[in-house]
C-alpha positions, -999 to +999 in steps of 0.1 A: +009+073+104+037+046+107+052+037+142+083+058+152+113+047+167+117+061+201+151+063+200+157+078+168+162+116+173+179+137+144+193+171+154+200+197+129+234+209+119+228+244+100+212+269+123+211+298+097+177+317+107+154+312+076+171+283+060+184+260+084+179+225+087+155+219+115+127+207+090+151+184+074+159+170+108+123+165+120+113+147+087+143+123+093+135+117+129+097+108+121+105+085+089+135+067+103+161+080+082+195+098+086+197+134+081+217+131+049+188+110+037+165+138+034+170+174+014+172+207+032+137+216+020+136+251+031+166+255+005+149+238-023+143+264-056+106+250-056+098+258-021+099+234+012+064+223+005+067+212-032+100+197-021+089+178+009+060+163-011+080+150-038+102+134-010+073+119+008+059+109-027+082+084-036+080+066-001+042+064-006+034+092+020+019+129+017+020+160+039-012+180+051-005+213+068-031+223+092-035+256+109-035+261+147-058+286+165-043+293+197-022+262+197-053+238+190-067+223+159-102+213+149-110+176+150-127+178+119-090+182+106-088+145+103-058+144+125-055+114+146-046+116+186-013+099+191+001+106+157+035+120+151+036+154+133+056+190+131+048+219+148+058+250+137+058+281+160+085+308+172+120+298+181+131+305+216+164+319+205+150+347+183+122+364+165+122+339+135+104+302+130+112+270+141+099+236+139+099+206+165+086+170+163+055+164+181+024+143+184-013+149+181-033+152+217-067+145+225-085+171+248-093+159+284-127+174+277-146+145+258-170+171+244-144+192+228-139+197+192-102+208+196-072+188+194-038+199+211-002+190+203+025+179+226+062+183+218+085+154+216+118+163+202+136+195+191+160+192+163+181+218+179+207+206+205+197+229+234+162+211+232+140+246+243+116+237+213+089+265+209+073+296+222+039+310+213+023+319+187+024+281+173+011+287+135+008+250+120+011+213+122+020+192+094+006+156+097+016+126+074-008+100+058-006+074+031-012+086-005-026+057-016-062+046-008-072+007-016-108+001-018-118-036-015-121-062+009-091-086+012-118-114+008-121-109-026-094-102-055-085-071-035-063-095-016-036-092-047-034-059-041-031-059-003+000-085-007+015-063-032+011-033-009+028-054+018+056-070-001+067-035-009+065-020+025+043+008+011+022+029+036-016+025+024-051+034+037-076+004+033-114+008+028-126-027+031-153-024+006-173-050-008-185-053-044-214-026-054-211-010-022-212+031-021-177+033-015-168+008-044-190+025-068-176+057-061-143+047-076-149+022-101-179+028-127-186-011-128-191-011-089-164-037-085-135-040-066-104-035-060-099+002-068-068+020-063-065+060-056-035+076-058-038+114-054-059+125-081-057+095-102-080+064-097-077+031-113-090-006-113-085-042-123-064-060-099-033-072-120-028-034-133-029-020-097-001-045-090+018-037-120+013+000-115+026-002-082+058-025-092+065+004-114+057+034-091+077+023-060+107+002-080+133+031-068+116+032-033+145+023-006+143-011+008+113-021-018+119-052-036+118-053-075+085-074-081+076-060-118+103-061-145+114-027-161+092-020-193+108-031-225+127-056-214+124-095-224+115-101-184+085-077-189+074-093-219+070-127-200+059-113-171+029-093-190+022-128-209+018-147-176-005-122-163-029-117-192-027-157-194-040-159-156-062-131-159-079-141-194-078-179-191-074-193-154-095-164-136-119-151-161-130-185-180-124-208-150-128-194-117-151-166-124-175-188-144-177-210-113-186-180-092-213-168-115-230-200-125-225-223-094-216-199-062-236-166-071-268-181-080-272-199-047-265-163-029-288-144-053-307-166-074-327-139-091-296-120-105-275-153-114-285-186-132-271-220-123-257-236-155-237-267-141-228-275-180-209-241-178-190-250-146-181-283-160-161-270-192-151-240-169-135-266-146-117-288-175-106-255-190-088-246-153-075-278-152-056-277-187-046-240-180-032-249-146-010-278-165+006-252-188+014-226-158+030-256-138+050-269-166+063-234-173+070-232-134+091-261-138+112-247-165+118-212-146+128-224-112+116-213-077+093-188-089+075-181-124+099-157-135+130-177-122+145-176-090+128-146-079+090-139-065+071-112-085+038-099-089+030-127-112+034-152-083+010-129-063-019-133-089-012-172-096-012-180-057-044-159-052-059-181-082-047-212-066-064-203-031-097-196-050-094-229-064-088-248-034-115-231-017-142-240-044-125-276-045-105-278-074-075-285-057-055-309-057-055-307-093-049-337-114-014-351-114+009-338-139+037-366-139+069-357-124+058-323-116+031-336-087+051-323-055+061-291-074+029-270-069+024-282-031+058-270-026+057-237-046+025-226-027+043-235+007+070-211+000+049-184-013+024-185+015+053-185+042+060-154+031+057-124+060+037-103+036+015-129+025+005-137+063+000-100+069-024-096+041-042-131+050-048-115+083-066-090+068-096-114+051 
C-alpha cells in the first residue's frame, strides 16, 4: 500500500443513512485526494464496489473486500500489517452501516493466525468510529504485477512504471524460473500481469502502459496518441531499436560471447558473429544519434518518452560489454554523453537503477 499522508484526513458532507458519502471520504483520505476528486460510490448506479474498482483501476489500484470474524481476519487473506484499509461496521449513531479508515494490525500472539484492525480516522465529524459487529475490511493493492529482475530487459518496464508513478508489485524473477515460465511460454522476462490479462515483450509492455495511464492524474505522456504522426515515429524508433540494435547487435553478443562462457553446453561461442554484430551496432547507433541530433533533447523532440527508455537501456547494455564509447560521429561526438547524462539524472531512472 502507498504511504499515507498522516495529516490528510477528509470528512464526509452527506450524512444520509444508506447513501451518505463516508466511503467517498475514506477513499479520498487513503489516496491523498480531495473529496470532490472521488465520486460518491454508494450512489453509483452500478453499485459501490464496481464504481470503486473503476475509479481505482484508472490509478493502478484494485480493492479487495475481506470478511471479518469477531473483528479479526485470517493471515492467509494476504493483508499486510500496517497497511491502511477501510473498515465496515455499525454506526454509533443508529442501526445502519458506516465505514472508517483503519489499519491492519498484527496479533500480539506470534503464533496466532489472525490479524486485527485499528481505527485511524472517522469521516464523520463526531469521530466516534464504529461499534460491533465489524463486517469487513477493504484493502488496496496494485493492479499490476511486473515479473522480471531489473538487471535484465525488465529494467525498461521498471523505469517506465516509476516515470508514470503507477503502483506495481514486482516479482524479481530471472529467466526460465517458475515465475517467469508461468507468465511467458518462452520462459523469458519481463511479463506484465494486469488483472486477467498477461503480456510479454518489454517494448510492447511500455507502449501498453503509456496508453493505459495516459489520463492518470499527474502521469507524464510517454507514448504518443495512436493514429498520429508522432505515434508513427515512436513505433518506427521502437521497432528499429528492438530489431536492429537489440536483436541483431546486443543479443548476438550475449548469445555468442557472454552465454557460452556461463552455459557452454547450451550456447556456442562464435567470435565472427560477434564481430559482425558489433559493426552493425555501430552503424545503427550512428543513424539513431543523427536522428537524435535533428530531433532535439530527446528522440521525439523536446519531451522525454518511452522511446528514450528503450534507447538508454540499449546504451547501458552496450556500455557494460565494452561497446561504448562508440566511434566518433563528427560534430555529434558530445551529443551522446550529454543525452545519457540527462536521462540518467531523472529521478525515476535512479529509482529503477536501485532495483538492479
